C-alpha positions in Angstrom: 2.1 3.5 -9.6 3.0 6.7 -8.6 3.8 8.2 -4.8 4.0 11.3 -3.8 6.1 11.9 -0.9 5.1 15.4 -0.3 1.3 14.8 -0.2 1.3 10.9 1.2 -0.4 9.8 -1.9 -0.1 7.3 -4.5 -2.0 6.6 -8.2 -3.2 3.3 -8.1 -3.2 1.5 -11.5 -6.4 3.2 -12.4 -4.8 6.7 -11.9 -6.9 7.3 -8.8 -4.7 8.8 -5.8 -4.9 7.0 -2.3 -4.5 8.4 0.8 -1.8 7.6 3.2 -5.2 6.8 5.8 -6.3 4.8 2.9 -3.3 2.7 2.1 -2.9 2.2 5.9 -6.5 0.8 6.5 -6.1 -1.4 3.5 -3.1 -2.9 4.4 -4.4 -3.4 8.1 -7.2 -5.0 6.6 -5.1 -7.3 4.4 -3.1 -8.5 7.4 -6.2 -9.1 9.3 -7.9 -11.2 6.4 -4.6 -13.5 5.4 -4.1 -16.9 7.1 -0.5 -17.5 5.4 2.5 -15.0 6.2 3.2 -12.3 3.3 6.0 -10.8 2.5 7.0 -7.0 2.4 7.4 -7.2 -1.3 3.8 -8.6 -2.0 2.1 -6.0 0.4 4.4 -3.0 -1.4 3.5 -4.5 -4.9 -0.7 -4.6 -4.1 -0.5 -1.1 -2.4 1.8 0.2 -4.9 4.3 1.9 -2.3 8.2 0.8 -2.0 8.9 -2.3 0.5 10.4 0.6 3.0 7.2 2.1 3.2 5.3 -1.7 4.4 8.2 -2.3 6.9 
């Protein structure tokens, strides 16, 4: 996973870019759908960003 800070983009496992808004939307969808607590490390791995970006 690659994260381009200057452009707010990350590259997922298949090489497609995800915008900051798309990543934020995916994060919110994940948080709304889970029934158990999810760690920042798990979320960052799933979204391909640093844990600090999640927290």
